[in-house]
N, C-alpha and C positions, 0 to 999 in steps of 0.2 A: 424485433429486439424486445419489445414490450412484453410479448408472450413469455419469453425466456425469463425476464425479470420477475414476472408474477409467480413462476414456478419455484424460484429460489426463496427459501424462508428468510425473513429480514434478520439481519445481524443486530446485536444489541446497540452498536454504534449508530446504525441506520435509524432505529427507533428513537435514539437519543437526539439525533439531528432533527428528526421530524418534530419531536417535542419542543426543542428550542425554537424551531421555525414557527410552530403554532403559537407559542408564547409571544414571540415577536409580533406575529400577525395580529394577535388579540390586543396587545399593548399599543400598537401603532395604528391598527386598522389600515395596514399597508396593502395596496394593490400590487400585483407582480410587476407591472410596468412603471410604478411610481418610484421617484428618486427623492432622497432627502438631503438637504444641505448638512454640512458637518455638525453644526451646533444642534440641530434637531436629531440627527443620528446619535450624537453623544448623549443627549437627554434620554432617548429611547433605550439606549444600551446602559444607561446609568453609569456613564463614564465621562471623560472630558474630551474636548476636541484635541487637546495636546496628546492624550493617550492614543487616540485614533491616528493622529499623524505619526506617532512613534511606531505603532504597529504597521503602518504603511511603509515607513522607512526600513522596517525589518522584512517586509514582503509578506506579512501575515494577512494583510487586507489590501485590495487594489481597487480603490474607488474610481468610478468614471469621472471625467471632467466635463464641465459645462462649456459652452462656446467661450465664456469669459474666463475659463481656467479654474473655476471653483470645483471643489470635490463634491461629488454626488453619490450618495449611498443608496443602492437598491437592495432588494431582498437578499441577494447572494452576498453582498458585502456586509450587510448587517449580520447575516448568519455566520460568516467567517469570523467577524470580530467577536460575536457572542460565544462562538465555539472556542476560539482562542482563549478568551477570558475564562471559560469553564475549565479547559484543560490546564491552564496555569494554576487555577485554584485546586483542582482535583489532584494534580501531581506536584504541587508546591514548587513550581518552576517560574522563572521570569519570562517575559516575552522574548528576550534574546535567546534564552535556552530553547524555547519552543521553536523559534526561527531556525536555530542550528539543527534541531531534530528534523525539521522539514528539509533542510539542506542535505542532511545525511540520507534521507530517503530519496531525494531527487538526484543526487550526484554519486555515481558509482565509485569514483576514486575516493571521495570523502568517506563513503560507507566502508570501503575496504580499510582505510586508515583507522577508522574508529573501531572496526572489528578487530584489527590487529592490536590496538590498545586494550580492548576488552580481553583478548587472549593473554596479553602480557600481564594484566592485572588479575588474571584467573577469574574474571566475572563472566567470561564467555568461554565455553570449552573449545579446545583447539580443534581445527579441522582434522578429519581422519587423514593419516599419511597416505601418500599415493600407493605405497606397498600394500596397504590393507585393501585398497580398491583393486589393485592387480590381483591379489589373492582371490577376491570375490569373482573377478572375471575368469580366472583360471578354474575356479570351482564350477562355474557355469559351463565352461567348455567341457570339463570332465563329465558333468551330468548329461550333456548332449551326446556323449559317446557311450553312454551306458548300454549294456545288453538289454534287449527287449524293444529296441527301436528298429523300425524297418524303413527302408527307402520308400520314397513316394512313388517312384516309377519302377515297375517290374523289370525293366531293361537294365536297371542299375544293380548289377550282381557282381561287382568287383570283389574278389576274394580278399577279405581282411582289410579292405580300404575303408577308412572312416568317412563319414559324410563330409562333403565339401561345403555344403550350405546348410545351416541349421534350419532354415525355413522349409527345406525339402524333406523333413522327417515326419513320419506319422508314428504314433505310439500304438502298440497292439492292444 
């Protein structure tokens, strides 16, 4: 799997996430296995423990818990909180707006409802009608029956009969 990842050029978002992570690592000197208590995590992120708890309640960050039940923020949790903060600023949205956007992406039914609203408000173009898709399917069938196509097997010499399977055709 690693070899495949190396062949794919990095997306802009991937490089942005790497930059955020690198800034956090430099600021905190955080080792990958290290965990920070909420007050230290908030200081590193230049936010408050209250905002981290709020983002947690929205599902934007999920810190681990110590045996005593205290929140512990590792590299991934710090990155999620920093990235959420960056997206909120970049797109001028609240944490609850961002949490809803994540929900839309995660839940098919919610995504369909939001798409329907977008179509009703004309911010999203309507889906093509089924009739248009049927037309394209019929056009493809007509093209498969065009003259100049030969049967794959010489024994198939039915007079005037069209091909029964599109995959059995060869083009001259």
